[in-house]
Every structure is written in structure tokens, then in C-alpha cells.
N, C-alpha and C positions, 0 to 999 in steps of 0.2 A: 504493500500500500504506500509506504513512504517513498519507494522508488517512483511510483506513478505521480505522487504529489509533487515531487521535484520537477517533473516534466510539465506540470500544469502551466499554462500561459498566465504568468502573474499579472500583467496589465489587464487582461480580461477579468480575472478574479477580483482585482482591486476595484475596477469600475463597476462591477456587479455589486460588490459590498457597498460602494459609495452611493449608487443609485437607490438601492433598497433602503439605506440609511436616510437618504433625503426623503424618500417616500414616507417613512415612519414619522419623520419630523413634521411633514406637512399634513399627514393624516391626523397627527396630534393637533395641529393648528385648525384643521377642518372640524375636529371634534370639540374644539374650544369655542364657546360663545360668550360674549360679554355685552350686556345691554344695561347701561347705567352702572350700578354697582353689583348687579346680579351676574354671576358667572356659572355657567353649566359646562360640564365636560363629559362627553360620551367615552366609551371604552374601546372605540374602533382601533386606536393606535396599539392598545394592549393585545388585541386579537391579531393585528398585523405583525407584531413582534413574535407572537406564537407561531403564525404561519411562516414567518421568515426563518425561524429556528427549524421547523419541519422541512422547509425547502432546502436548507443547507445540509441537513442530514441526508436528504435524497441526493443532493449534489455529490457528496463525498462517497455515498454508496455506489453511484454510477461510475465514479472514477475508480473505485476498487474492483468492480465487477470485470471479469474478462470480456474483451471485446467480442469474441466468438459467441459468448453466452447472450450478450445483448442482441447480436445479429440473429441468433436463433429464435428470439422472442418477437421478431418483427411481424411475421404473419399472424401469430396468435394475438398480438396486440391490436392489429388492424381488425381482425374478426371480432374481438372482444369490444372494441370501440363501437362497431356497428350494432352489436347487441345492446350496449348501453344506450345508444341513440334510439333504439326501439323501445327499451324499457321506460325511457323518460316520458313516453306518451301515456303511460299508466299512472303517472304522478299527478298530484293536484295542480291545477292551473294557478299561476302567479302572474298578476298584471297582464292577463290576456294571452299568456304563452306557457308552454311546458318545456322548460329548459333545464330543470334541476332534479337531481336525485337527492333525496333527503334521508339522513340517518340520524334521527333524533334532532338535536339542535344544529347538526352539521349539514351543509348543503354542498353538492358538487355538481359542476356543469360538465356533462359528458362531451360536449362539443369541443371543449378545451383539450381534453385528452385525445379526441379524434384528430385534431390538427397534427399532433406529434406522430401518432400512429400512421396517419396518411402520408406525411412527409417521408417517413422511414420506408414504408412499403412502396411508395411511388419511386423513390430513389433506387431501391433494390430492383424493382421491376423493369425500369427503363434503362438501367445501366448494364444489363446482362449483355454479354458479347454476342455478336452476329445477329443483332436485331436490325431489321430494315426500318426506315423512317416511319412507314405507316403502322407497323407493329408498335413502335414506341408511342405514336400518337394515340392509337385506339386503346392500348393498355392504360396509358396515363388518363385518358378521358374516362374510361370505365371505373378505374380505381377512385377517382375524385367524384364521379357522378353519384355513387352510392351514399357517402356521407353528406354530400352537398344537398341532395334531395331531402334526406332525413332532417337536416338542420333547417332547411327552408320550411318544412312542415311544422316546425316547433311553434311559431315561426321565429327565425332569427336571421334577418336579412344581412346584418353587419358581418356575422361570422361566415355566412354563405359566400359573401364577397371575398373573404380571406381565402377560401378554397379555390375560387376561380383565379385570383391573383397568384396564389401559390403554384398552381398548375402551369400558368403562363410563364412564370419566372423559371421554373424547373425545366420546362421545355427548352427555353433559351439556353439553360446551362447544359442541356444534353446535346447541344450542337445540331438540333433539327434544322433543316433548311428554312430560310425566312418565310417562304410562301406557305409552309404548313402553320407557322406561328400566325400568319395573317388570316388563315382559315379559322383559326381558333378565335381570333378577335372579331372576325367579320360579323357574326350574329349580334354581338354586343353593339357594334357600331351601327348595324341596321336598326336596332331598337332605338338608339339615340336619334338617328336620322329620320325615323318614321314620323316624327311630329311635323315634318315639312316635306311634301311630296317632291318639290323641286330639288331640295338638298338630297333626298333619297335617290332620285333619278341620277343625279350627278355622281353620287357615291357608288351606285351599282355599275355605272359606266367605268369609273376609275378601277373598281375591284375587278371587273371583267378584263380590262386592259392589262392590269397587273398579272393576272393569272395567265393570260394569253402570252405575255412576255416571258413567262416561266415555262412556256412550251407545254402547257397542259392541254388535254384534248377539248374539242369544242363541246362534246357531250358533258364533260365534267364542269366546264365553265358555265354551261347552261343550267346544270343541276344546282350549282352554287348560287346562281342568280335567282332561280326559282325559290330555293330554300330561304335566302335572305329576304326576298320579297314577301314570302309567306310570313316570316317573323315580323316584318314591318306592318303588314296588314292586320295581324292579330295582336299587335301591341295594345290597342284599346281594350281588348278582351282581357289581356294579362293585367292591365291597369285595374280593371274592375275586380280582379281576384285578390288584390291587395286589401289588407285590413284598412279601415278608415284612418287609424292612427299612422299607418305607414304612408298613406297618400298625403296626410297632413304634413308629415315630416318633409316629404319631397317638395310640396307646394310652399311650405314655410322656408325651405332652403332657398327657393327662388325669391321669395319675398317674406321675411320674418314677420312683417306686419300683417300678413294674411291671417294670423291667429295670435295676436300679441299676448293674450292672456291664457292661451292654451299651448299648442305645439311650438309656437314661436317664443314663448316666455323664457325657456332655458337659454336659447341662443342670445336673446336680447340682454338678459341679465348677465350672462357670461361675458359678452362684449363690453358691457358697462364696467364690469369688474376689472377686466384686463386693461381697458383703456384708462380707467381711473388710477391705475398703479403708476402711470407715468414712467419715468426713467428709473428711479430708485425704489419705487413702491411705498406703501404706507407704513411698512414695518411689520415684523413678525407678530402674529396674533391680532393685528390692528385692522384687518380688512373689514370694512363696514358692510359690504354686500354679503360677506360670509357670516359675520356676527349677527346680522339681522335676518338671516335665513332667506335672503332673496334668491340665492342660487340653489336650486334643487340638486340633490345628489352630489354635493360639492366634495364629499370624501371619496367618491368613486369616479364617475364619468367626467365630472367638471372640476377635478382637483387642479388642473392646469390654470383655471381661472383664479383659484385661491393663490397660487404661486405668483401669477401675474399681478394680482391686486396688492399682495404684500411685499413682493420682491421686485416688482416692476420689470422693465425691459431688460435690465442687467441680469436679474435672477433667471428669467425665462431663457435668455440667451445662453447663460452658462449651463443651464440644464440641457438645452438642445445641443450644445457643444459636447457635453459628456455623452449624450446618446450617439451623436455623430462619430465621436472618437471610438466608442465601443464597436459600432457597426463597421467602421473602416478597418479596425484591427482584426475583427472576425473575418471580414471579407478578404483581407490580405492572407490570413492563415488558410482560409478555404481555397484560395487560388493556388496555394502551394501544395495542396493535398494531391497525392498520386492516385489513390484508389478512387475511381469515378463515383461509386456509390456514396462514399463519405463526402466527397466534394459536392455532389448534387444535393444531398440531404442538408449539408451545412448552408448552402445557398437558399434552400427552402426555408430553413429556420430564420435566416437573415431577412428574407422577404416578408415573413409573418411579422417579425418585430418591427420592421420598417413601416409596413402598412398600418399596424396598430398605432404607431407613434404619429404618422401623418394624419390619419383619420381623427384620432383623439384631439390633437392640437388644432386641426382644421375645424372640427365642430365647436371647439371652445372659442375659436376666432370668428365663427359664423361663416366660414367658407365651404363647409361640407355639412350635409344634413346630419342631424342627431341620430346616431346609430346604437348608442349604448355600449360603445367600445371603450375599454379601460386603457389607461396609459401604462405601459409595461413598467413593472417594478415600483411605480409611484402610487397608482390608485389602490384603494383598499379592496381586498378580495383574495381569499385563499386559493381558489381554483386557478385564476389567472396567474398569480404570483408563482405558484408551484410549477405550473406548466412552462412558464417562461424561463424559470431557473433550470428546469429539466432540459429545455432546449439548449441552453448555454452549457449545461453539464455534458450533454451528448456531443456538442461541438468540441468541448475540451477533451472528451474521451477520444474523439477522432484525431485530435492533435497529438495526444499521447501515443495513440496507435501508430501514427506516422513517424514518430521519433524513435 
């Protein structure tokens, strides 16, 4: 064990400890409320300390386990994650969705575990030798499709987007030809363009020309055009299948004043908090938007607004710099890996962390719809913290295995 510990990438471990420590400090701030001379303090920060302790136990267990043993668990982990995603439908509904498994006072979100299991199984499946491009494409699509559909049915739109983005990035890492990656993105772009028939027409012409330039058959190009046109035509039907709160979130993203006291309330209050922090912030524990409870869920999804209000531009800049530094170091280590499976899996984990950071910060700034996505290592929550630490632990284990 001590031999493996010596091989751990120390900068990654240091930044991980630092970010989790910052998270606990600001969860304490989010738990603290002072109105006049009355002070209330919730125990969220104590729970986060407990989950941080559990997370680091898991981290060092992963470092200790033989790599071949971890790799032998990949397929069972993926199957088990799918079973958990099915079991969750038999759990009580919370806030209009079924996302949690409950064990007494403890709650666990299976979709978090499914992200790790899917990355590992996807990397293993598409990195096998002697696979042609189409086998890689269809294997990857099928592996991600199963958990993606189950997560969508919960419903959890934010996490489902993570699966799509993860697949796209891991396809890029597997050196698939560019035109196959374009085929993956094409239906999404068709959906976006469907709101204007002229833009849709131009897009389909550009797509057909691109595929023609890659010397694909006329029949295949025609099939892709029909498929994307079909998606565009049925977009209104897909829109009507969304829950009303999901529609409100999208409409409120376009115009927060669409529902200022409802779906737009969180975005408006978060923007006020971040903006009021100015350059240096109002000071630790002194955020008025937070103290007066104007920001809902400010210890979870909107903790970035607490940091912005109390620490200002300087504090948020330093936090984002630490995130960037961590991701750059991990990406550099991943690029140096020799084993394709480990390299692709590491890139998959990096993509998940990056996506969560961008979406959470974006929704706190009002540039992205509210999705209920936590800020990694900072937001309160045991499931998300443990899974993100597990992801870093697996990357560290791959680094150890390469040395």
C-alpha cells in the first residue's frame, strides 16, 4: 500500500483536499444565518465532513486494490448500476421525481454511480483491439443508451445530458473519424434548428454536403437527412412530453422574467447575489441574500452564488482557477497514459467534472437553465461528493498502474 501511495500524483491529491476543504467552509457559511441578533446554524457542514471522511476512505481503498481486480468488476458494476436505476422507480417520489434510494435516514442517487460504471464499461468496450469504426460507434451508443433512458424516466434531464456529453467526448478520445462524431451531434443540432424552418433547411443542406465530402453513399446521406428531418418535425411533440417545470426552466432560461416568482426566482436571486459581491465580496458569513434566505438551495445547487456574494470576483476567480488547475493536471496525466482503456476512461471522468462545473457556474450566473446540478467537491451532498472522489481515485489508480 505504501508503495502505491508514493506513486500517487501529489498535486492532484492536494487540490482535491483543498477543494473539499473550501466546500466545507462555504457549506458552513450557507448553513449560517444571521438576521439582526438572531443566529441559526444548520448541521449541513457536519454531514459534509462525515461524507468527506467516507470519500477519502474509499479513495485510499481504491489505491490499495489491485488494478486487475478493479478491471474485473467493470461489467458487474455496469449491470448493477442499471439494476439500481430500475429499483429507484419503486421508491417514493420526491419533488416530482424518483431519483433516490433510501436506507433509513441515508439517501443515495443511483445515477451518480451509473456515471462511473458507464465510463469504465464504455472505455473497456470501445478500446478493444481490431474494432472497426462502426462497431465502436454502435457499442458506445448502446452502452450509454440504457442508463440514459432510465435517468430520463426519473426524470433527471441534467444528469441525462452528462451521459450524452460523456459519450461524445469519449468518442473523440477513441480517434473515431470526424464524420461519425458529426453523426452523433446531428440529431441534437436538428432539434435546436427545428424552431426555425429556414435555419433547419440550411442546416440539412450543410450536413448533406459535409457527408457527401466524406464520400458516403447517396442512400446513407438521404437516410440521415430523413432521420434529422423527422427529429425536427417531432420536436413539438417531444416538447409536450416534458414536465411543466422543465418547460418553465427552459423558457425562464431564455427570459428569467417569464416567471420571476417561480422558475425564474432562483436565477434572479443568484445573479443578484453574485453581482452584489463586487470585486472583494461582502465578507465571510456576511452575505445578505444568503442570510435572508432569498437564494433557495444555497448549500447545494447555488453555493457558487454564496461564494460570489461573500468573496466577490476575486474569490470566485480563485476557485475557478483551482478547478482549472486540477483539470489541466489530470488531462496532462491522461494524455501520457499508454493503455487506451485507462486513457479513454480518464478523459471520460474529466469530461463529467468539467461539464458539472460549467453547468453549475452557468446556472448561478443565469447563462444556463437551472438543472439541479451540484458543483463538484463544493456543494453539499454525499452521493455527488463520493462519486467525484471515486472518479479522481480511479484516475490516480490508473496513474499508479502506468508507473
